[in-house]
C-alpha positions as CSV (number, residue, x, y, z in Angstrom):
1,M,-36.0,187.4,321.5
2,T,-32.9,185.3,321.2
3,P,-29.9,187.1,319.6
4,S,-28.8,185.6,316.2
5,P,-25.6,183.5,316.1
6,A,-23.9,186.3,314.1
7,R,-24.8,188.9,316.8
8,R,-23.6,186.6,319.5
9,R,-20.3,186.1,317.7
10,E,-19.9,189.8,317.3
11,S,-20.7,190.4,320.9
12,S,-18.1,187.8,322.0
13,R,-15.5,189.3,319.6
14,R,-15.9,192.8,320.9
15,A,-15.8,191.5,324.5
16,I,-12.5,189.7,323.8
17,L,-11.0,192.8,322.1
18,T,-12.1,195.1,324.9
19,A,-10.7,192.7,327.5
20,A,-7.4,192.7,325.7
21,F,-7.2,196.5,325.9
22,D,-8.3,196.5,329.6
23,L,-5.5,194.1,330.5
24,L,-2.9,196.0,328.5
25,S,-3.7,199.1,330.6
26,E,-3.7,197.2,333.8
27,V,-0.8,194.8,333.6
28,G,1.2,195.7,330.5
29,Y,1.8,193.7,327.4
30,A,4.3,191.2,328.8
31,K,1.8,189.9,331.3
32,V,-1.2,189.7,329.0
33,S,-2.1,186.2,328.1
34,I,-4.7,184.4,326.0
35,E,-5.9,182.8,329.3
36,G,-6.3,186.2,330.9
37,I,-8.1,187.7,328.0
38,A,-10.5,184.7,327.9
39,A,-11.2,184.9,331.6
40,R,-11.9,188.7,331.4
41,A,-14.1,188.3,328.4
42,G,-16.0,185.4,329.8
43,V,-15.2,183.0,326.9
44,G,-13.1,179.9,326.5
45,K,-9.6,179.9,325.2
46,Q,-10.6,177.9,322.2
47,T,-13.0,180.7,321.2
48,I,-10.1,183.1,320.9
49,Y,-7.9,180.6,319.1
50,R,-10.7,179.9,316.6
51,W,-10.5,183.5,315.5
52,W,-6.9,184.6,316.2
53,P,-3.7,182.6,315.9
54,S,-1.7,184.5,318.6
55,K,-1.8,187.2,321.3
56,G,-0.3,189.7,318.8
57,A,-3.2,189.1,316.4
58,V,-5.7,189.8,319.1
59,I,-3.9,193.0,320.0
60,F,-3.9,194.0,316.4
61,D,-7.6,193.6,316.0
62,A,-8.2,195.3,319.3
63,F,-6.2,198.3,318.0
64,L,-8.2,198.4,314.8
65,M,-11.4,198.4,316.9
66,L,-10.1,201.3,319.0
67,S,-9.0,203.3,316.0
68,E,-11.8,202.6,313.6
69,G,-13.8,205.6,312.4
70,N,-16.4,205.5,309.7
71,E,-16.8,201.9,308.8
72,G,-16.2,201.1,305.1
73,E,-14.7,204.4,304.3
74,P,-11.0,204.7,303.5
75,P,-9.0,207.1,305.6
76,A,-8.5,210.6,304.2
77,L,-6.6,213.7,305.2
78,P,-8.1,217.2,305.2
79,D,-7.7,219.1,302.0
80,T,-8.5,222.8,302.5
81,G,-6.1,223.9,299.8
82,D,-3.6,225.0,302.4
83,L,-1.1,222.1,302.6
84,E,0.9,223.5,305.5
85,A,-2.2,224.1,307.6
86,D,-3.5,220.6,306.8
87,L,-0.3,218.8,307.6
88,T,0.0,220.8,310.8
89,A,-3.5,219.9,311.9
90,V,-2.9,216.2,311.1
91,L,0.4,216.1,313.0
92,H,-1.1,217.9,316.0
93,A,-3.8,215.2,316.1
94,T,-1.1,212.5,315.8
95,V,0.8,214.0,318.8
96,E,-2.4,213.9,320.9
97,E,-3.0,210.3,319.9
98,L,0.5,209.2,320.6
99,N,0.4,210.9,324.0
100,D,-3.0,209.2,324.8
101,P,-2.4,206.2,327.2
102,R,-5.3,204.4,325.5
103,Y,-3.2,204.3,322.3
104,D,0.3,204.2,323.6
105,Q,0.3,200.7,325.2
106,P,-1.4,198.9,322.3
107,M,0.7,200.6,319.7
108,R,3.9,199.7,321.4
109,A,2.7,196.2,321.9
110,L,1.8,196.0,318.2
111,A,5.2,197.3,317.2
112,T,6.8,194.6,319.2
113,E,4.8,191.9,317.7
114,I,5.2,193.1,314.1
115,A,9.0,193.0,314.5
116,H,8.8,189.3,315.2
117,D,5.8,188.1,313.3
118,A,5.9,188.3,309.5
119,E,2.3,187.3,309.1
120,L,1.1,189.9,311.5
121,A,3.4,192.5,309.8
122,A,1.8,191.7,306.4
123,A,-1.7,192.1,307.9
124,Y,-0.7,195.4,309.5
125,A,0.7,196.7,306.1
126,E,-2.5,195.6,304.3
127,R,-5.2,196.7,306.7
128,L,-3.8,199.7,308.6
129,D,-0.5,201.1,307.5
130,G,-1.0,200.7,303.8
131,P,-4.4,202.6,303.7
132,L,-3.0,205.3,306.0
133,K,0.1,205.8,303.8
134,E,-2.1,206.0,300.7
135,A,-4.2,208.7,302.3
136,K,-1.0,210.7,303.1
137,R,0.3,210.2,299.5
138,Q,-3.1,211.3,298.1
139,R,-3.0,214.6,300.1
140,L,0.5,215.3,298.8
141,R,-0.5,214.3,295.3
142,S,-3.3,216.8,295.5
143,A,-0.8,219.5,296.4
144,Q,1.3,218.4,293.4
145,Q,-1.6,218.8,291.1
146,A,-2.3,222.3,292.6
147,G,1.3,223.3,292.0
148,H,2.2,223.5,295.7
149,L,4.8,220.7,295.5
150,A,7.4,219.8,292.9
151,E,6.0,217.6,290.1
152,D,8.8,215.1,290.4
153,L,8.6,214.8,294.2
154,D,9.0,211.2,295.5
155,L,5.7,210.9,297.5
156,D,6.8,207.8,299.4
157,V,10.0,209.6,300.7
158,A,8.0,212.7,301.4
159,V,5.5,210.8,303.6
160,E,8.4,209.3,305.5
161,M,10.1,212.7,306.0
162,I,6.9,214.3,307.4
163,W,5.6,211.5,309.7
164,G,8.8,209.5,310.4
165,P,10.4,212.0,312.9
166,L,7.3,212.0,315.0
167,L,6.9,208.3,315.1
168,N,10.6,207.7,315.7
169,R,10.6,210.1,318.7
170,W,7.6,208.4,320.1
171,L,9.0,204.8,319.6
172,Q,12.4,205.6,321.1
173,R,11.2,208.1,323.7
174,S,14.0,210.3,322.6
175,G,12.2,213.6,323.2
176,P,8.9,215.2,324.1
177,L,6.0,214.9,321.7
178,T,4.5,218.4,321.4
179,A,2.6,220.5,318.9
180,E,5.6,222.8,318.7
181,Y,7.8,219.8,317.5
182,A,5.1,218.9,315.0
183,D,5.2,222.5,313.7
184,R,8.9,222.3,313.3
185,I,8.6,219.1,311.3
186,V,6.1,220.6,308.9
187,T,8.2,223.8,308.5
188,T,11.4,221.8,307.9
189,A,9.8,219.4,305.5
190,L,8.2,222.1,303.3
191,H,10.7,224.9,303.6
192,G,13.8,224.0,305.5
193,L,15.9,222.1,303.0
194,R,16.4,224.9,300.5
195,P,18.0,228.3,301.0
196,R,15.4,231.0,301.1
197,R,15.4,233.4,298.2
198,S,15.8,237.1,298.9
199,G,12.4,238.5,300.0
200,E,10.9,235.2,301.1
């Protein structure tokens, strides 16, 4: 039975995105080219340009393919009722992801492209960063409603305070990314900025 055109297109698309990842791992972002991706995927360059305007756009969709979970479902953080435990678990998972070579190269490549491509930056904000930030805000909002966080807490700033140090250390390679560092971030974000009352 001959595959349908839609199935062939999806097969070619996934082959292109997989090829982009393989080349990132093998030669690094600077040496990845549309020509190289096309050759590895077994398609013509025009096939790639028909679907993506630039190398950065290919890398972005490849990263989405790698990081996709349950299709159609928005991202969500665990909500066990214990905010500190939930944030610690999420940051530990983030540390593992950032230390995983499969993610490190494409994420660094994506960060480079976003800094120079306004259209790609907008797509990143809409399709990846925005939904993730909303999931983080929603977990903190749930803690607010349960009385575990201040009612007037600025959720956008709180998200940056919790996740920003980890991402900054990863991006700048300014120190080791460890579970212990993640624990310190959570402790400082939730407890460290206020003096402890007697008996706490």
